[in-house]
Every structure is written in structure tokens, then in C-alpha cells.
N, C-alpha and C positions, 0 to 999 in steps of 0.2 A: 373527569379530572384532567387538567392540562398537563401536557408532557413538558417538563421544564429542565430536564437534564438527560444525558445519554442513557443512564441506567433506567429511567422511566420508559424509554423506548425498548430497552432490553426486556423489561417485565411484560409490556404489552405485546411485543413480537412473539414472545414464548407462548402467550395465550392464543395467538392467531395462527401460528404455524403448526403443521402436523409434527408429530414426535420425530419422524425420520428427517424432515427438513430442518427442524430445530437442532437435532443432534449433529447433522452434517455441518450446519453453520457454526455452532458454538463448540463442538467437540474438539478435543486435542488428541495428541498421540499418547499411547500407552496410559500412564497414570494421570496425565494432565498436569504434571508438576510445573513445566515451563509455561503452560498456558496461564496458570494461576499466578506464577511468579511475575509474568509480564505486567500484571496490574499491581501486585503487592509491592514490587520494587520501587515504583513511583512514590508510594506512600512512606518509604523510608527516607525520602529526601525532604528536607525542610527548606523554606524560603527565608531569605535575609532581606527584608524590605528596607528601602531607603525613603525617607519622608522629607517634607518641606521642599518638594520640587513642584514646579508648575506642571501639572498633568491635565490642564484644561483641554489640551489637544493631544490625543494618542493615535499614532498611525501604525496600523498592523500590516501595511503593505511591505512586500519584499520581492525578490527575484529568485528564480531557479533556472539555471542555465541561461541566464540573460532575459528570461520572460517574466514580466511582472505578474504577480498574483495578489489577490486582495488580503491574504493572510497566509502564514506559513503552515497551511493545513491542506492536505489533498486526499484523494481517494486511492487506496491501495487496490491492486489487482485481485479480484475474487471472481470465481467462475459462476456460471449458471444463475444469473440474477432472476430469471423467470420463476425460480422456485419461491421467490419472495413477492414478486409482483408481475402481472401479465406482460407489461411493456419492458420488463427487465432492464437491460443496460441502456436502452433508449431513455428511460426515465432518469437513470443515474447520470447520463451525459447531460441531459437538459438541466438537472439540478446543479451539476458542477459548473456549467456555463453561467447559470444565473448567479451563483455564488462567487464567480471569478476565481476558481481554484482549478488545480490540475487533476485530471482523471486518468489513472493508469488502467487501460483496458486489458483484460485478461485474454490470453490465447484461447481459453475455453469459455469465452462469452457465449451466452445463449442466443444473442442476436448477431446478425452479420455485421462486420466492421463497417460496411457501406451504410447500413441502416443507422448505426450508432453515429457516424459522422453526419448523416443527413438530419438526424434528430437535433444535433447541436453543432452546427457548422462553424460557429465562432468560438468554440471552447478550446482550451489548451489540453491536448491529449498526448500522452505517452503510450507506447505499446509494450506490454509485458510478453516476453517470449519464453515458452518452455521449449527448449531445443529438442527437435524431433530426430529420430534415428535416420529418417530420410532427408538427405542433404538438399535434394531438389525441392522438397516441401519447405524446408527452412528458407531457402533462397526465395521462393515464391511468396512466402509470408512476409519476409522483410521488405521485399520490393513492393508488395501490395500496400502495406501500411505506410511506407514512405510516400507512395503516390497519393494516398488518401489524406496526407497532411499531418500525420502523427510526427511529433517533434523530437522524440527520443526512443531508443530501444532499451527496455529494461529486461535484462536477461536474468532469470531466476537460476540460482546456482545451488540451492540447498535441497533439490529434489531429484537426485539421480534415480531414486526409486520412491514409490509412494510410502509415506509414514504409516505406522501401525495404528490405525484409528479404530479403537475397540467398539465405540458406539455404532459406527457404520457397519462393522462386521456383524455385530449383534442384530442390527436392523436388516441385514441381508442386502445392504447397499454395496455393490461392486464398483468402487470408484474407478479402478483401472479399465473396466469394461465401458463405463460411461464416457471416460476420456477418449477411448478408441472409437466410440460411435460418433464423436463430434466431427462434423463436416467442415474442414478448414478451407474448402474451395470458395472463391468468390461466387456471388449469385450467378453471373454469366457463365462461369466455368461449369456449373452444376449440370447444365443441359448439354454441354459440348464435350467434356472430357471425362474419362473414367474416374471413379472415386480414388483419391489419394489415400494411402494407408496411414491414417492417423495413428499415433502410438502414445503410450505413456512417455513421459520425458526420458530422453536418452541417457543411459548410464555411462556412455562412452565419452561424453562431452568433457573437455579438459582445457586447461590454460592454453595449450598449443592451438586450440581451435579458434581462439578469439581473433587472431589476425585474419582468418578467412571471413568472419563476419564483418570485420572492419573494412575488408576489401569490397564487400557487397554494397555498402551503404555510406552515405555522408552523415547519417544520423549519429548524434552522440550516443555512446553506449554506457549504460549504468548496470552495475552488478548488484542484484538483490539477494540478500541472504548471508552476507559476510559478517562474521562474529569475532574474528581474531586479528591481531596485529600482523601476523604472518601473511594471511590472505590479503589484508589491506595493503601491505607493502607490495605484494605481487600485482595487485590491481593497479597501483601507481606505475609499476614497471611495465605493465602491458598497455599503458596509455588509455585507460578508460576514463570517462568524464565524471563518473559519480558512483557512489556506493549507497545502497539502502541497508542499514544495519537492521537485521530482521531474523527471527527464528521461525518464520512462516506461521506466526500466531500460535506457536506451540503445537503445530500440526504435523511436524516432520520428525526430527530427533528430539525426544523428551530429555529432560535434565541437562539442557544446555543453558547458558546464562540468559537472563531476561535481556530484552533489547536495550533498555536504558542502562543496565549494568555493563553491557558490552560496548556502549557508545564511546566512552572516554578512550578506551584502548584503541579503537579504530581511528577516532579523530586525531589522537596523538600520532599515530603511525603515518597517516597521510600528510600531516603537517601543512595543511592548506593547499595541497597540490590538486585536489579535486573536491567536489562538493559531497557532503555526507548527509544522508537523510535517515529517518527512522520510522519503522512501524512496529506495532505490538504493544498493547496495553494502554494506549492513550484514551482516556475517558473524560478528562476535564481540561479547562483552560490552564489550570496550574500545571498539569502534566505537560502541555505544550511548552509552557514557559521553562520548565525544568529541562526538557530535551534541547531547547534552544540554548539555554545557559551552558549546557554540556557540549555544545558544538554542532548540533544538528542544524541544517539549513532550513529544513521543513519536516513535518511529520505527516504520516499518511494513515488513514483510518480504513480498517477492514470490516470487522463484524458490525460496528455501529451503523455503517451505511446500509447493510442488509436489514438491520432492525428498522431503520427508517423506511426502507422500501416496503417491508412487511406491514408496517403500521399505516402508512399513508402514501405509498408510492413516491412519485417525484417530489411531492410536497413534504413527505416525511424526510427524504434525503436533504432537502433544502433546510428543513427545521434543524436536523442534526448538525449540519454545517454551520448554520447561523448561531445556534446555541453555543457551539464551541468557539466560534469567532468572537461572540459577545463575552464569553467567559474569559478568553485570552485578553481582550481589551480591558476588562475589569482587573484581571491579574496584573497586567502591565501597569495600569494606573496605581494600583495599591502597592506596587513594589518600586514605583518611581521611574518607570521606563516609558519614555515618550515615543520611542521608535524601536524597531527590531534591532537596530545597530547598538542600542544601549543595553541590550540584554547580554550578560556576561557571567562568567563562572563565580564571581563574587556574590551573586544573588542566592546561591544555594549552599547548604551544608548537609552532610549525611548524618541521619539520626543514629544514635547508639542503640536504639531499640532492636 
């Protein structure tokens, strides 16, 4: 049976992955309330289509931080892609390059950053950083990815400690230990210098540390995990270039707002002074349209990318991205939007259900 939507990939991926791998990919923190809300909240928003417009040509192209992408859809940072596909992040990078979208590579990628770049040298890549307790390791990571051609530094802020993921605990998966076993040295360094002490994300990282990272690199800095106007205002004050509204796919603190529900508050607070993106719960072209109408510049996909990898490797990721791009194209045509610039708040209403 053909896979025609993202939930088709979810069903097939569950059949193909081991229980431990599936639970790691799809599980949330604690009771999984936020994980479920991320998806459900989109369904409480209704579209207000405008008709009798010439939609014979619909253009999904846009820019993020000045770089053109084929559609406002990208790949969120998720770790350990080899649990879904032997080529792991190399397959993901090739698919992103073919689709013309941005791929945010995780600190805890299971392939070396050098191999990921070599697999898709023409792709647009940002690098997601889990700030380590070892400042020297942070410095080496930032300088390494900048030299490899990554175009932005996406700093995850919502993981000072690892969330309470019950499925992983029941399955005996020690995530903190797995993170600490990741070798973050470059391939050349692995034979010449002692192993650096990789850690779980640093609990000490604070707003005061951002200036140190800004002094290290010319890369724009994006903060991933902001959910409130107060933190959004602080992000503007600290001169970062972007925010990803995100609750870590419901994998960190449970019972926080869904990403789409938090989006308006953040967009209003930044008042156009930096770009705002979103991840969490995006499953259809309508979802993408709703996020853009509420002020997101681009959305990013987490779990659906891993479903695609599990089903068909690189081709599965391409299919996931292309399905969502095609759905967005249809959604735009059916609401009277000929370009991304024409998508605005008037397109949506919140359901009373």
C-alpha cells in the first residue's frame, strides 16, 4: 500500500523498529500530555479560505536568515539516526539537500559531522548545540562546525537535565549514559588526542553565557526551546538572531503549552526583531500553513523524519518532505495564497471545541 501521508509512515515505522527504538523515538516525558497536545492543538485551529483568486501559480519558496529554501519546512535536530537507518544522518542530509530545505544537525548525531557534510556538500545546514560542561569542548565544537560550513548555531535551552522518559526507563535505556559515550572529537583528533569528556547537557548554562558563545563565532545564534514572552524578550535583549518555539517534542517538561499555542506569545514579544520558527506536532500541510499564519517563518520536523528513515532510508525522508511540501502547496491554493508572503493571521480562527 502506498504511503501517502506522514501518519502512514508512522504506522509502517512502528512495525519495522524494535520496541526500544520505537519508544525512544516516539515517547514523551512523564504522562505524555504535551506530546499529545502538540498534535491536538493544531486541530483546534480552523482555516478561513479566500476564493476567486488566480492560484494557477503557487510559490512555496521563502528564506531563513537570508538563505532561500524550497518551502518553509526543515528538519529538526534529533540524535542517533542510525537507530532508524544504517547510513543515519548521511541519508538525512542527502534527502534535505535534494528537497532544498534546511537540516539542523544534532550534537548527538551518530555519524561524524565531517561525514554528514561530505554526504551532502551543497545542503543548507545549521548545527544544534547541547552546551557541554567542558567549555573547551564547547569551543572546539563551535569552531569545528563553523569551519565545516554550517550556517547557524542552534542552542537548545530546554534541557538543563534530561526529561523523565518513562518508556526508556522501563526499557532499560540509560539515555544519559548513551550521551556520555558519544565521541565529539573530529575523526582526525580521535587518533591524536585523548577522549574529551562528553557530558549530558550542562545545568549551569545561563543567559550570561551567551556573550561568550557570540565571541567565539560569526555564526548567527538561534535559541531552541523558548515558550514564553519573558524568555523571548530576553532573547531579543541578548541579540540572538532567531528562536525555535519548541517543547522538545514533549520529551522534556511535561504539561507545558503545545508549540503552536505558545507561538503567538513569542511572535508578539519579539515584534519582528528576530526570526521565529516552530517545531512540534506538524503532521500536515495545513499544520504548516497554520504555523506560518501565526507568525512562524519556518517549521521543522522531528519524529516524521525518523519514520521516513525507518521505512525507506534516504528515499523515505525525501518522501516525507515532498508529501508535506505538496500538501502545503495544495493548502495554499485552496486558501487563496499564491506566495508565502500572502499567508497571514486572517487565514485562521480558533475552534470553540
